[in-house]
N, CA, C, O and the ligand as a Tripos MOL2 file, in Angstrom:
@<TRIPOS>MOLECULE
protein
  233   231    59     0     0
PROTEIN
NO_CHARGES

@<TRIPOS>ATOM
      1 N           0.7320   -1.2930   -0.0810 N.3       1 MET1
      2 CA         -0.0390   -0.0110   -0.0990 C.3       1 MET1
      3 C           0.9550    1.2920    0.0180 C.2       1 MET1
      4 O           1.9210    1.3640    0.7780 O.2       1 MET1
      5 N           0.5430    2.2360   -0.8310 N.am      2 LYS2
      6 CA          1.4270    3.4540   -0.9250 C.3       2 LYS2
      7 C           0.7470    4.4110   -0.0970 C.2       2 LYS2
      8 O          -0.4750    4.4540    0.0480 O.2       2 LYS2
      9 N           1.7370    5.3150    0.5380 N.am      3 CYS3
     10 CA          1.3660    6.4230    1.4300 C.3       3 CYS3
     11 C           0.5590    7.4210    0.6690 C.2       3 CYS3
     12 O           1.0910    7.9010   -0.3310 O.2       3 CYS3
     13 N          -0.6680    7.8120    0.9960 N.am      4 PRO4
     14 CA         -1.2740    8.8630    0.4790 C.3       4 PRO4
     15 C          -0.8300   10.2470    0.7120 C.2       4 PRO4
     16 O          -1.1930   11.1760   -0.0100 O.2       4 PRO4
     17 N          -0.0620   10.3810    1.6980 N.am      5 MET5
     18 CA          0.5030   11.7270    2.0890 C.3       5 MET5
     19 C           1.7460   12.1450    1.2350 C.2       5 MET5
     20 O           1.8210   13.2720    0.7450 O.2       5 MET5
     21 N           2.7060   11.2080    1.0750 N.am      6 CYS6
     22 CA          3.9530   11.6830    0.3510 C.3       6 CYS6
     23 C           4.1700   10.8570   -0.9910 C.2       6 CYS6
     24 O           5.0970   11.1020   -1.7630 O.2       6 CYS6
     25 N           3.2140    9.8420   -1.2000 N.am      7 GLU7
     26 CA          3.0660    9.1280   -2.4110 C.3       7 GLU7
     27 C           4.3030    8.5740   -2.8270 C.2       7 GLU7
     28 O           4.5270    8.4250   -4.0290 O.2       7 GLU7
     29 N           5.2140    8.2230   -1.8730 N.am      8 LYS8
     30 CA          6.5650    7.6610   -2.2930 C.3       8 LYS8
     31 C           6.6880    6.4190   -1.3890 C.2       8 LYS8
     32 O           7.0580    5.3490   -1.8740 O.2       8 LYS8
     33 N           6.3750    6.5460   -0.0460 N.am      9 GLY9
     34 CA          6.7200    5.5400    1.0070 C.3       9 GLY9
     35 C           5.5970    4.3830    0.8590 C.2       9 GLY9
     36 O           4.5310    4.5050    0.2550 O.2       9 GLY9
     37 N           6.0500    3.2760    1.5150 N.am     10 ALA10
     38 CA          4.9150    2.2910    1.7180 C.3      10 ALA10
     39 C           4.3750    2.2400    3.0840 C.2      10 ALA10
     40 O           5.0810    2.5820    4.0320 O.2      10 ALA10
     41 N           3.2030    1.8480    3.2390 N.am     11 LEU11
     42 CA          2.7770    1.6340    4.5530 C.3      11 LEU11
     43 C           2.7560    0.3180    5.1380 C.2      11 LEU11
     44 O           2.2250   -0.6880    4.6680 O.2      11 LEU11
     45 N           3.4040    0.4390    6.2350 N.am     12 LYS12
     46 CA          3.6830   -0.8800    7.1230 C.3      12 LYS12
     47 C           2.9380   -0.8660    8.5310 C.2      12 LYS12
     48 O           2.8190    0.1240    9.2530 O.2      12 LYS12
     49 N           2.4780   -2.0970    8.7790 N.am     13 LYS13
     50 CA          1.7550   -2.3650   10.0200 C.3      13 LYS13
     51 C           2.7940   -1.9280   11.1930 C.2      13 LYS13
     52 O           4.0090   -2.1250   11.1850 O.2      13 LYS13
     53 N           2.0210   -1.2840   12.2080 N.am     14 GLY14
     54 CA          2.9990   -0.9210   13.3850 C.3      14 GLY14
     55 C           2.1020   -0.4360   14.4250 C.2      14 GLY14
     56 O           0.8800   -0.5640   14.3550 O.2      14 GLY14
     57 N           2.6820    0.0910   15.3360 N.am     15 LYS15
     58 CA          1.9570    0.7800   16.4880 C.3      15 LYS15
     59 C           2.2350    2.2560   16.5140 C.2      15 LYS15
     60 O           3.3310    2.6660   16.1350 O.2      15 LYS15
     61 N           1.2900    3.0860   16.9460 N.am     16 VAL16
     62 CA          1.4350    4.4280   17.1120 C.3      16 VAL16
     63 C           0.9900    4.9090   18.6180 C.2      16 VAL16
     64 O           0.0190    4.4410   19.2120 O.2      16 VAL16
     65 N           1.7510    5.7910   19.0680 N.am     17 LYS17
     66 CA          1.3250    6.3680   20.4350 C.3      17 LYS17
     67 C           0.5790    7.4340   20.1280 C.2      17 LYS17
     68 O           1.0500    8.4090   19.5420 O.2      17 LYS17
     69 N          -0.7610    7.3320   20.5320 N.am     18 GLU18
     70 CA         -1.7270    8.5710   20.1480 C.3      18 GLU18
     71 C          -1.7370    9.5250   21.3210 C.2      18 GLU18
     72 O          -1.9220    9.1200   22.4680 O.2      18 GLU18
     73 N          -1.5400   10.7710   21.0250 N.am     19 THR19
     74 CA         -1.7820   11.8820   22.1770 C.3      19 THR19
     75 C          -2.7480   12.7690   21.6880 C.2      19 THR19
     76 O          -2.8230   12.9490   20.4720 O.2      19 THR19
     77 N          -3.5630   13.3980   22.5270 N.am     20 MET20
     78 CA         -4.7120   14.4550   22.1850 C.3      20 MET20
     79 C          -4.3230   15.4490   23.1010 C.2      20 MET20
     80 O          -4.2380   15.1410   24.2900 O.2      20 MET20
     81 N          -4.0620   16.6520   22.7110 N.am     21 PHE21
     82 CA         -3.9390   17.9150   23.4750 C.3      21 PHE21
     83 C          -2.8250   17.5160   24.6850 C.2      21 PHE21
     84 O          -2.9730   17.8840   25.8500 O.2      21 PHE21
     85 N          -1.7650   16.7560   24.2470 N.am     22 GLY22
     86 CA         -0.6740   16.4310   25.1780 C.3      22 GLY22
     87 C          -0.9410   15.3690   26.1720 C.2      22 GLY22
     88 O          -0.1740   15.0990   27.0960 O.2      22 GLY22
     89 N          -2.1480   14.7380   25.9200 N.am     23 VAL23
     90 CA         -2.4950   13.7600   27.0030 C.3      23 VAL23
     91 C          -2.1780   12.1950   26.2050 C.2      23 VAL23
     92 O          -2.5440   11.9990   25.0460 O.2      23 VAL23
     93 N          -1.6270   11.4060   26.8240 N.am     24 ASP24
     94 CA         -1.2750   10.1450   26.2390 C.3      24 ASP24
     95 C          -2.4740    9.2360   26.2690 C.2      24 ASP24
     96 O          -2.9700    8.9330   27.3540 O.2      24 ASP24
     97 N          -3.0370    8.7190   24.9750 N.am     25 LEU25
     98 CA         -3.9850    7.7220   25.1330 C.3      25 LEU25
     99 C          -3.7810    6.3840   25.0620 C.2      25 LEU25
    100 O          -4.7030    5.5960   25.2720 O.2      25 LEU25
    101 N          -2.4670    5.9650   24.7390 N.am     26 GLY26
    102 CA         -1.9220    4.7050   24.6250 C.3      26 GLY26
    103 C          -1.6630    4.2550   23.2220 C.2      26 GLY26
    104 O          -1.8360    5.0190   22.2730 O.2      26 GLY26
    105 N          -1.2480    3.0110   23.0790 N.am     27 GLU27
    106 CA         -0.7270    2.7070   21.7800 C.3      27 GLU27
    107 C          -1.7640    2.0890   20.9590 C.2      27 GLU27
    108 O          -2.6370    1.3850   21.4670 O.2      27 GLU27
    109 N          -1.7010    2.3230   19.7280 N.am     28 PHE28
    110 CA         -3.0240    1.6960   18.8410 C.3      28 PHE28
    111 C          -2.4300    1.1200   17.4480 C.2      28 PHE28
    112 O          -1.4440    1.6920   16.9820 O.2      28 PHE28
    113 N          -2.9060    0.1730   16.8630 N.am     29 PRO29
    114 CA         -2.3630   -0.3700   15.6940 C.3      29 PRO29
    115 C          -2.6210    0.8120   14.5680 C.2      29 PRO29
    116 O          -3.5470    1.6230   14.5860 O.2      29 PRO29
    117 N          -1.6950    0.7170   13.7000 N.am     30 ALA30
    118 CA         -1.7780    1.7010   12.4600 C.3      30 ALA30
    119 C          -0.8620    1.3960   11.4350 C.2      30 ALA30
    120 O           0.0910    0.6330   11.5890 O.2      30 ALA30
    121 N          -1.1520    2.0070   10.3510 N.am     31 ASP31
    122 CA         -0.2460    1.7760    9.0530 C.3      31 ASP31
    123 C           0.6900    2.9240    8.8910 C.2      31 ASP31
    124 O           0.3160    4.0840    8.7160 O.2      31 ASP31
    125 N           1.8320    2.5610    8.9530 N.am     32 ILE32
    126 CA          3.0230    3.7830    9.1250 C.3      32 ILE32
    127 C           3.7180    3.8600    7.8550 C.2      32 ILE32
    128 O           4.0240    2.8060    7.2980 O.2      32 ILE32
    129 N           4.0390    5.1130    7.2620 N.am     33 CYS33
    130 CA          4.8860    5.3550    6.1130 C.3      33 CYS33
    131 C           6.3350    5.1760    6.4320 C.2      33 CYS33
    132 O           6.8190    5.7670    7.3970 O.2      33 CYS33
    133 N           7.0530    4.3890    5.6720 N.am     34 ASP34
    134 CA          8.4470    4.2470    6.0590 C.3      34 ASP34
    135 C           9.2380    5.4290    5.3560 C.2      34 ASP34
    136 O          10.4590    5.5200    5.4790 O.2      34 ASP34
    137 N           8.5950    6.2050    4.7160 N.am     35 LYS35
    138 CA          9.3390    7.5300    4.1880 C.3      35 LYS35
    139 C           9.1150    8.8060    5.0790 C.2      35 LYS35
    140 O          10.0480    9.3990    5.6220 O.2      35 LYS35
    141 N           7.8300    9.1670    5.1780 N.am     36 CYS36
    142 CA          7.4530   10.4370    5.7890 C.3      36 CYS36
    143 C           7.0110   10.2680    7.4870 C.2      36 CYS36
    144 O           6.8490   11.2130    8.2590 O.2      36 CYS36
    145 N           6.8860    8.9880    7.7790 N.am     37 GLY37
    146 CA          6.4610    8.6930    8.9960 C.3      37 GLY37
    147 C           5.1040    9.0030    9.5660 C.2      37 GLY37
    148 O           4.8220    9.1030   10.7600 O.2      37 GLY37
    149 N           4.1900    9.1590    8.3740 N.am     38 GLU38
    150 CA          2.9440    9.4060    8.9010 C.3      38 GLU38
    151 C           2.1220    8.3300    9.0540 C.2      38 GLU38
    152 O           2.1460    7.4080    8.2390 O.2      38 GLU38
    153 N           1.2220    8.3350   10.2260 N.am     39 SER39
    154 CA          0.6690    7.0390   10.4630 C.3      39 SER39
    155 C          -1.0200    7.2780   10.2870 C.2      39 SER39
    156 O          -1.6220    8.3100   10.5810 O.2      39 SER39
    157 N          -1.5470    6.1450    9.7760 N.am     40 PHE40
    158 CA         -2.8970    6.1020    9.5420 C.3      40 PHE40
    159 C          -3.4330    4.9970   10.2120 C.2      40 PHE40
    160 O          -2.9090    3.8930   10.3550 O.2      40 PHE40
    161 N          -4.7150    5.4560   10.6790 N.am     41 THR41
    162 CA         -5.4160    4.4960   11.5610 C.3      41 THR41
    163 C          -6.8130    4.1790   10.8640 C.2      41 THR41
    164 O          -7.3310    5.1340   10.2850 O.2      41 THR41
    165 N          -7.4660    3.0010   10.8450 N.am     42 ASP42
    166 CA         -8.6910    2.7060   10.2110 C.3      42 ASP42
    167 C          -9.9490    3.3610   11.0460 C.2      42 ASP42
    168 O          -9.7630    3.8780   12.1480 O.2      42 ASP42
    169 N         -10.8970    3.3120   10.5950 N.am     43 SER43
    170 CA        -12.1320    3.6930   11.2460 C.3      43 SER43
    171 C         -12.4560    3.2520   12.6320 C.2      43 SER43
    172 O         -12.8420    4.0380   13.4970 O.2      43 SER43
    173 N         -12.2770    1.8910   12.8320 N.am     44 ALA44
    174 CA        -12.4230    0.9940   13.9550 C.3      44 ALA44
    175 C         -11.5720    1.6950   14.9510 C.2      44 ALA44
    176 O         -12.0590    2.1150   16.0000 O.2      44 ALA44
    177 N         -10.1840    1.8480   14.6230 N.am     45 THR45
    178 CA         -9.2950    2.2250   15.6880 C.3      45 THR45
    179 C          -9.3480    3.6930   15.9410 C.2      45 THR45
    180 O          -9.0250    4.1390   17.0420 O.2      45 THR45
    181 N          -9.7380    4.4560   14.9730 N.am     46 THR46
    182 CA        -10.1320    5.8490   15.3320 C.3      46 THR46
    183 C         -11.1610    6.0830   16.2910 C.2      46 THR46
    184 O         -11.1140    7.0000   17.1110 O.2      46 THR46
    185 N         -12.1920    5.1670   16.1800 N.am     47 LYS47
    186 CA        -13.0520    5.0540   17.1440 C.3      47 LYS47
    187 C         -12.7930    4.8970   18.6410 C.2      47 LYS47
    188 O         -13.2460    5.5570   19.5760 O.2      47 LYS47
    189 N         -11.9300    3.8330   18.6390 N.am     48 LYS48
    190 CA        -11.2260    3.4690   19.8420 C.3      48 LYS48
    191 C         -10.4070    4.4950   20.4750 C.2      48 LYS48
    192 O         -10.3670    4.5720   21.7030 O.2      48 LYS48
    193 N          -9.6890    5.3650   19.6540 N.am     49 ILE49
    194 CA         -8.9770    6.4810   20.0810 C.3      49 ILE49
    195 C          -9.8360    7.4680   20.8140 C.2      49 ILE49
    196 O          -9.5570    7.9690   21.9040 O.2      49 ILE49
    197 N         -11.0410    7.7210   20.0140 N.am     50 GLU50
    198 CA        -11.8750    8.7390   20.5680 C.3      50 GLU50
    199 C         -12.5340    8.3990   22.0780 C.2      50 GLU50
    200 O         -12.8130    9.2000   22.9690 O.2      50 GLU50
    201 N         -12.6880    6.9280   22.0600 N.am     51 GLU51
    202 CA        -13.4130    6.2380   23.2410 C.3      51 GLU51
    203 C         -12.4100    6.6440   24.3030 C.2      51 GLU51
    204 O         -12.8430    7.1390   25.3440 O.2      51 GLU51
    205 N         -10.8850    6.4510   24.1000 N.am     52 ALA52
    206 CA         -9.9290    6.5310   24.9730 C.3      52 ALA52
    207 C          -9.9430    8.0360   25.4720 C.2      52 ALA52
    208 O          -9.8200    8.3420   26.6580 O.2      52 ALA52
    209 N         -10.0860    8.8290   24.5630 N.am     53 ALA53
    210 CA         -9.9760   10.3380   24.8640 C.3      53 ALA53
    211 C         -11.1440   10.7360   25.6570 C.2      53 ALA53
    212 O         -11.0580   11.5450   26.5800 O.2      53 ALA53
    213 N         -12.3200   10.1250   25.2710 N.am     54 LYS54
    214 CA        -13.6470   10.4350   26.2200 C.3      54 LYS54
    215 C         -13.3290   10.0490   27.7200 C.2      54 LYS54
    216 O         -13.5830   10.8380   28.6310 O.2      54 LYS54
    217 N         -12.7580    8.7960   27.9480 N.am     55 LYS55
    218 CA        -12.4980    8.2750   29.0420 C.3      55 LYS55
    219 C         -11.6540    9.0970   29.9690 C.2      55 LYS55
    220 O         -11.8130    9.2000   31.1860 O.2      55 LYS55
    221 N         -10.6010    9.7490   29.1220 N.am     56 LYS56
    222 CA         -9.7700   10.7390   29.8660 C.3      56 LYS56
    223 C         -10.4140   12.0070   30.0630 C.2      56 LYS56
    224 O          -9.7780   12.8900   30.6390 O.2      56 LYS56
    225 N         -11.7040   12.2470   29.6260 N.am     57 SER57
    226 CA        -12.4570   13.4270   29.5510 C.3      57 SER57
    227 C         -11.7150   14.5160   28.9250 C.2      57 SER57
    228 O         -11.4950   15.5820   29.4990 O.2      57 SER57
    229 N         -11.2540   14.1810   27.4980 N.am     58 ILE58
    230 CA        -10.6580   15.3980   26.7510 C.3      58 ILE58
    231 C         -11.8180   15.7530   25.9280 C.2      58 ILE58
    232 O         -11.7570   16.7100   25.1560 O.2      58 ILE58
    233 ZN          4.5220    8.8100    3.4240 Zn       59 ZN59
@<TRIPOS>BOND
     1     1     2 1
     2     2     3 1
     3     3     4 2
     4     3     5 am
     5     5     6 1
     6     6     7 1
     7     7     8 2
     8     7     9 am
     9     9    10 1
    10    10    11 1
    11    11    12 2
    12    11    13 am
    13    13    14 1
    14    14    15 1
    15    15    16 2
    16    15    17 am
    17    17    18 1
    18    18    19 1
    19    19    20 2
    20    19    21 am
    21    21    22 1
    22    22    23 1
    23    23    24 2
    24    23    25 am
    25    25    26 1
    26    26    27 1
    27    27    28 2
    28    27    29 am
    29    29    30 1
    30    30    31 1
    31    31    32 2
    32    31    33 am
    33    33    34 1
    34    34    35 1
    35    35    36 2
    36    35    37 am
    37    37    38 1
    38    38    39 1
    39    39    40 2
    40    39    41 am
    41    41    42 1
    42    42    43 1
    43    43    44 2
    44    43    45 am
    45    45    46 1
    46    46    47 1
    47    47    48 2
    48    47    49 am
    49    49    50 1
    50    50    51 1
    51    51    52 2
    52    51    53 am
    53    53    54 1
    54    54    55 1
    55    55    56 2
    56    55    57 am
    57    57    58 1
    58    58    59 1
    59    59    60 2
    60    59    61 am
    61    61    62 1
    62    62    63 1
    63    63    64 2
    64    63    65 am
    65    65    66 1
    66    66    67 1
    67    67    68 2
    68    67    69 am
    69    69    70 1
    70    70    71 1
    71    71    72 2
    72    71    73 am
    73    73    74 1
    74    74    75 1
    75    75    76 2
    76    75    77 am
    77    77    78 1
    78    78    79 1
    79    79    80 2
    80    79    81 am
    81    81    82 1
    82    82    83 1
    83    83    84 2
    84    83    85 am
    85    85    86 1
    86    86    87 1
    87    87    88 2
    88    87    89 am
    89    89    90 1
    90    90    91 1
    91    91    92 2
    92    91    93 am
    93    93    94 1
    94    94    95 1
    95    95    96 2
    96    95    97 am
    97    97    98 1
    98    98    99 1
    99    99   100 2
   100    99   101 am
   101   101   102 1
   102   102   103 1
   103   103   104 2
   104   103   105 am
   105   105   106 1
   106   106   107 1
   107   107   108 2
   108   107   109 am
   109   109   110 1
   110   110   111 1
   111   111   112 2
   112   111   113 am
   113   113   114 1
   114   114   115 1
   115   115   116 2
   116   115   117 am
   117   117   118 1
   118   118   119 1
   119   119   120 2
   120   119   121 am
   121   121   122 1
   122   122   123 1
   123   123   124 2
   124   123   125 am
   125   125   126 1
   126   126   127 1
   127   127   128 2
   128   127   129 am
   129   129   130 1
   130   130   131 1
   131   131   132 2
   132   131   133 am
   133   133   134 1
   134   134   135 1
   135   135   136 2
   136   135   137 am
   137   137   138 1
   138   138   139 1
   139   139   140 2
   140   139   141 am
   141   141   142 1
   142   142   143 1
   143   143   144 2
   144   143   145 am
   145   145   146 1
   146   146   147 1
   147   147   148 2
   148   147   149 am
   149   149   150 1
   150   150   151 1
   151   151   152 2
   152   151   153 am
   153   153   154 1
   154   154   155 1
   155   155   156 2
   156   155   157 am
   157   157   158 1
   158   158   159 1
   159   159   160 2
   160   159   161 am
   161   161   162 1
   162   162   163 1
   163   163   164 2
   164   163   165 am
   165   165   166 1
   166   166   167 1
   167   167   168 2
   168   167   169 am
   169   169   170 1
   170   170   171 1
   171   171   172 2
   172   171   173 am
   173   173   174 1
   174   174   175 1
   175   175   176 2
   176   175   177 am
   177   177   178 1
   178   178   179 1
   179   179   180 2
   180   179   181 am
   181   181   182 1
   182   182   183 1
   183   183   184 2
   184   183   185 am
   185   185   186 1
   186   186   187 1
   187   187   188 2
   188   187   189 am
   189   189   190 1
   190   190   191 1
   191   191   192 2
   192   191   193 am
   193   193   194 1
   194   194   195 1
   195   195   196 2
   196   195   197 am
   197   197   198 1
   198   198   199 1
   199   199   200 2
   200   199   201 am
   201   201   202 1
   202   202   203 1
   203   203   204 2
   204   203   205 am
   205   205   206 1
   206   206   207 1
   207   207   208 2
   208   207   209 am
   209   209   210 1
   210   210   211 1
   211   211   212 2
   212   211   213 am
   213   213   214 1
   214   214   215 1
   215   215   216 2
   216   215   217 am
   217   217   218 1
   218   218   219 1
   219   219   220 2
   220   219   221 am
   221   221   222 1
   222   222   223 1
   223   223   224 2
   224   223   225 am
   225   225   226 1
   226   226   227 1
   227   227   228 2
   228   227   229 am
   229   229   230 1
   230   230   231 1
   231   231   232 2
@<TRIPOS>SUBSTRUCTURE
     1 MET1         2 RESIDUE 1 A MET
     2 LYS2         6 RESIDUE 1 A LYS
     3 CYS3        10 RESIDUE 1 A CYS
     4 PRO4        14 RESIDUE 1 A PRO
     5 MET5        18 RESIDUE 1 A MET
     6 CYS6        22 RESIDUE 1 A CYS
     7 GLU7        26 RESIDUE 1 A GLU
     8 LYS8        30 RESIDUE 1 A LYS
     9 GLY9        34 RESIDUE 1 A GLY
    10 ALA10       38 RESIDUE 1 A ALA
    11 LEU11       42 RESIDUE 1 A LEU
    12 LYS12       46 RESIDUE 1 A LYS
    13 LYS13       50 RESIDUE 1 A LYS
    14 GLY14       54 RESIDUE 1 A GLY
    15 LYS15       58 RESIDUE 1 A LYS
    16 VAL16       62 RESIDUE 1 A VAL
    17 LYS17       66 RESIDUE 1 A LYS
    18 GLU18       70 RESIDUE 1 A GLU
    19 THR19       74 RESIDUE 1 A THR
    20 MET20       78 RESIDUE 1 A MET
    21 PHE21       82 RESIDUE 1 A PHE
    22 GLY22       86 RESIDUE 1 A GLY
    23 VAL23       90 RESIDUE 1 A VAL
    24 ASP24       94 RESIDUE 1 A ASP
    25 LEU25       98 RESIDUE 1 A LEU
    26 GLY26      102 RESIDUE 1 A GLY
    27 GLU27      106 RESIDUE 1 A GLU
    28 PHE28      110 RESIDUE 1 A PHE
    29 PRO29      114 RESIDUE 1 A PRO
    30 ALA30      118 RESIDUE 1 A ALA
    31 ASP31      122 RESIDUE 1 A ASP
    32 ILE32      126 RESIDUE 1 A ILE
    33 CYS33      130 RESIDUE 1 A CYS
    34 ASP34      134 RESIDUE 1 A ASP
    35 LYS35      138 RESIDUE 1 A LYS
    36 CYS36      142 RESIDUE 1 A CYS
    37 GLY37      146 RESIDUE 1 A GLY
    38 GLU38      150 RESIDUE 1 A GLU
    39 SER39      154 RESIDUE 1 A SER
    40 PHE40      158 RESIDUE 1 A PHE
    41 THR41      162 RESIDUE 1 A THR
    42 ASP42      166 RESIDUE 1 A ASP
    43 SER43      170 RESIDUE 1 A SER
    44 ALA44      174 RESIDUE 1 A ALA
    45 THR45      178 RESIDUE 1 A THR
    46 THR46      182 RESIDUE 1 A THR
    47 LYS47      186 RESIDUE 1 A LYS
    48 LYS48      190 RESIDUE 1 A LYS
    49 ILE49      194 RESIDUE 1 A ILE
    50 GLU50      198 RESIDUE 1 A GLU
    51 GLU51      202 RESIDUE 1 A GLU
    52 ALA52      206 RESIDUE 1 A ALA
    53 ALA53      210 RESIDUE 1 A ALA
    54 LYS54      214 RESIDUE 1 A LYS
    55 LYS55      218 RESIDUE 1 A LYS
    56 LYS56      222 RESIDUE 1 A LYS
    57 SER57      226 RESIDUE 1 A SER
    58 ILE58      230 RESIDUE 1 A ILE
    59 ZN59       233 GROUP 0 **** ****
């Protein structure tokens, strides 16, 4: 899979540390570009991140 951000790198499965407003939400599975380092999470993971943020009342 090609990176939609830089269109040069390839996306690889990995984990990203998500933070929101400086608060650590934990690690989540994501596709990470090996060139620009941009990370992409699918809709299910994005929901989980939002839930984690809610729990921390962000
Ligand atoms: Zn990229």
